[in-house]
C-alpha positions in Angstrom: 58.1 93.9 150.8 58.5 95.1 147.1 60.0 98.6 146.7 57.5 101.3 146.3 57.2 102.6 142.7 58.9 105.9 142.1 56.9 108.8 140.9 57.6 110.5 137.5 59.4 113.4 139.1 61.8 111.2 141.0 62.5 109.0 138.0 63.1 112.0 135.9 65.5 113.4 138.4 67.5 110.2 138.6 67.7 110.0 134.8 68.9 113.6 134.7 71.6 112.9 137.3 72.7 109.8 135.4 72.8 111.8 132.1 74.8 114.6 133.8 77.4 112.1 134.9 77.7 110.7 131.4 78.0 114.2 130.0 80.7 115.0 132.6 82.7 111.9 131.7 82.4 112.7 128.0 83.4 116.3 128.6 86.4 115.1 130.6 87.5 112.7 127.9 87.1 115.5 125.2 89.1 117.9 127.4 91.9 115.3 127.8 92.0 114.7 124.1 92.1 118.4 123.4 95.0 118.9 125.8 97.0 116.1 124.2 96.4 117.6 120.7 97.4 121.0 122.0 100.6 119.6 123.5 101.4 117.8 120.3 100.9 121.0 118.3 103.1 122.9 120.6 105.9 120.4 120.4 105.8 120.4 116.6 105.3 124.1 116.2 108.9 124.6 115.2 108.8 121.8 112.7 105.7 123.3 111.0 107.8 126.1 109.6 109.9 123.7 107.6 108.2 121.1 105.4 109.4 117.7 106.4 109.6 115.1 103.7 107.0 112.3 104.0 109.1 109.8 102.0 111.8 111.6 100.1 112.2 114.9 98.1 111.6 113.3 94.7 108.5 111.3 95.8 107.0 114.3 97.7 107.5 116.5 94.6 105.7 113.9 92.5 102.9 113.7 95.1 102.5 117.5 95.0 102.3 117.4 91.2 99.7 114.7 91.3 97.6 116.6 93.8 97.8 119.7 91.6 96.6 117.7 88.5 93.8 116.1 90.5 92.6 119.5 91.5 92.3 120.5 87.9 90.3 117.3 87.0 87.1 118.0 88.9 85.9 121.2 87.2 86.7 119.8 83.8 84.9 116.5 84.6 81.8 118.4 85.9 81.7 120.6 82.8 81.9 117.5 80.5 79.0 115.9 82.3 76.8 119.0 82.4 74.1 119.8 79.8 72.5 123.3 80.1 69.1 123.7 78.4 67.6 126.9 77.0 65.9 127.7 80.4 69.2 127.5 82.2 68.4 124.2 83.8 71.2 121.6 84.2 70.9 118.0 83.2 73.2 115.1 84.2 75.3 114.1 81.2 75.5 110.4 82.1 73.3 108.5 79.7 72.0 106.2 82.3 70.9 109.1 84.6 69.9 112.2 82.7 68.4 113.9 85.8 67.3 117.5 85.5 68.2 120.2 88.1 67.3 123.8 88.6 70.9 125.0 87.9 74.5 123.8 87.7 75.0 124.2 91.5 72.6 121.4 92.3 73.9 119.3 89.4 77.4 119.6 90.7 76.3 118.3 94.1 74.5 115.4 92.3 77.5 114.5 90.2 79.9 114.4 93.2 77.4 112.5 95.4 76.0 110.0 92.9 78.7 109.5 90.3 81.8 110.1 92.4 83.3 106.7 91.3 83.7 108.1 87.8 85.4 111.2 89.1 87.8 109.1 91.2 88.6 107.0 88.1 89.3 110.2 86.1 91.6 111.4 88.9 93.3 108.1 89.0 94.6 108.7 85.5 96.8 111.5 86.9 98.9 108.7 88.6 99.6 106.7 85.4 102.6 108.7 84.2 104.3 108.7 87.6 103.5 105.0 88.1 105.1 104.1 84.8 108.2 106.2 85.6 108.5 104.4 88.9 108.1 101.1 87.2 110.8 101.8 84.6 113.2 103.0 87.2 113.0 99.8 89.4 115.5 97.0 88.9 113.3 94.4 90.7 109.7 95.1 90.0 106.8 94.3 92.3 105.2 91.7 90.1 104.8 87.9 90.6 107.5 85.8 89.1 106.8 84.0 85.8 107.1 80.3 85.1 109.8 79.3 82.6 109.7 75.9 80.9 113.1 74.3 81.6 112.5 71.0 79.9 111.6 67.6 81.1 114.3 67.5 83.8 113.4 70.6 85.7 109.9 71.3 84.3 108.5 74.8 85.1 110.7 77.1 87.3 109.8 80.5 88.7 111.9 83.5 87.4 111.7 87.0 88.8 110.9 89.9 86.5 113.8 92.4 86.6 115.1 95.2 84.5 114.9 98.9 84.1 113.7 100.3 80.7 112.5 96.9 79.5 111.1 94.0 81.6 113.3 91.0 81.6 113.0 87.5 83.0 116.2 85.5 83.1 116.2 81.9 81.8 117.0 79.7 84.9 117.8 76.6 82.9 121.6 77.1 82.3 122.1 77.8 86.0 120.0 74.7 86.9 122.1 72.5 84.6 125.3 73.9 86.1 124.2 73.1 89.6 123.0 69.7 88.5 126.4 68.9 87.0 128.1 70.1 90.2 125.8 67.9 92.2 126.6 64.9 90.1 130.3 65.6 90.2 130.2 65.7 94.0 128.3 62.5 94.2 130.8 60.8 91.9 133.7 62.1 94.0 132.0 60.9 97.2 131.3 57.5 95.7 134.9 57.1 94.5 136.2 58.1 97.9 133.8 55.5 99.5 135.1 52.8 97.2 138.7 53.7 97.9 138.0 53.6 101.6 136.3 50.2 101.3 139.2 48.8 99.2 141.8 50.1 101.7 139.9 48.4 104.5 139.9 45.0 102.6 143.7 45.2 102.1 144.2 45.8 105.8 
């Protein structure tokens, strides 16, 4: 016979029991995670007193300087995009927006929420100087090689961009001709040796 339908109270009790089990499992998982984090913090407590370099001292110092400059960008950027009218209301300075707010507090939230990509672009300018310094200091730079026209024989050949203060791409053609001459010389020597070997075999 089909099972008898459960009344609402019994069904609610079963749902509550099932929910309680899920909550217990979730709480157990959270507790395990908290214990792992607590153990990690305790193991690294001594290291927290001494700042450990993330990359190296020079790079970390540059990162700290960039963060300091980025922190100075936001208030200036917000001020440059804030228009206060005679009633103390604040209007968005972006020409395509121009929304009006009760005061600058609400406008600030609007700028950060709705126009954050422009703020990030402004902060990104803080990186330019350091990126150029890093670029200039590298001997082999992280850019794709360029194609150098080496004439009809070799056609276009890739050459890496290297250099320090000034970018430089070496002309690969002289080295290609040298290797080509060495190859031809080896072939001529091998052919001459083969002819001598063949001539000696005929004499025998």
